[in-house]
Phi, psi and omega in degrees: 000135171092346183299125179065015175252155180261149176223146176250123183249129173283117189240108183269338186105353179271176184289329179295312182288328176296317178294320178299318176299315180298322178294315179300317178297317180297328179283358174098007180284147167278116194262134170244153182229146179229123175242172185224134164262102187243013181095016179297163189299339184206163179258004185298323181293330177289324175296321177295317179300319179297318179297316182295316180301318179292317183293327183260012170068041177294138181293318179208135180236121179243153175235119181266146179260122177225135180258087177277356175291339178291340175265318184067215178080006180216147177292347179272343181235001180230108184288355173279351179251141182266143175285122181297140180223026182272336183081001181278135178268145178229157179289345181274162178289133185299153179292348176278354173295129177262118186310121174062020186302308182292329175297315179292313182300315181293326177296316175298319181298318178296319179299313179292320180300320177301316181295322184271356182071039181250138179238003178244119179245129178248133178223138186270048176284153185211140181240015179258285175260088183212180188267006177088023180283131183293335182273019173251002187273152183297324182292328175294314181300317179298316180293320180294318180303316179297315180296320181298319181287339174278330188268328189278140179296323183300319179282324180296328180270005176078018180284338181169172178241127180287136175236130176260114182265134179230070190292342182249012190298330182253014180267147168286165179299322178297319178294322178298314181297315180296321178297314181298317179297321179296331182262009173090018178284132174263101185288352174291343179277346186270163177220133183241335191295138176282334189220066184284164174290162180304332180275003176097352180292139182287150182288328178089350188235347177289169182303319182296318178294318181297317179295320179296311182298319178299319180297315179293321178298314181291332177280347181071032185233135179296138177278120181281357180294150177262123183252154177293000000 
């Protein structure tokens, strides 16, 4: 699979998307990467994405500008909302959920993929060790793939069929980390924290930090991230 074919990977700068990129590369795809400036609380993750793209030999890395602060509704795009750091789980979707983010990101990915002649899209969604976001689920990905093939000119004209790949969707965070290390991912280049210090150190207590730390602990591997 993937030999001499191109793939577009959604690259956030975190360990999930870095591992997803490494998997696509391992499968033989020529990899392109797409990141987003969407009004998130910090640009540190974009700097991480750039480092990862360079380290894993991405053919081309683009960053698209989207202003999701105009909608707000999330602690990641509305500075009037605080990033939770209690570690308490609730039955409701966390305030760090960004409304329709993966729907928007994948739509942009299909648009760029059409221009580049790419029919394989990789996204690092996960439903095992994750924060409970509805747009990380397999049924959403399946529905989006169907919609993309109905909407895009490239598929309508018979040039190809878009496939959305989710290689880590059923992995635990520990399994993701072990897979990435086996494929040469340097996790010191990644960034996971929702609310880092100005110098880039992770807070250690937000959901993203907790999931990351738990994953490294369960994998029995030291976490190279720098914490406050």
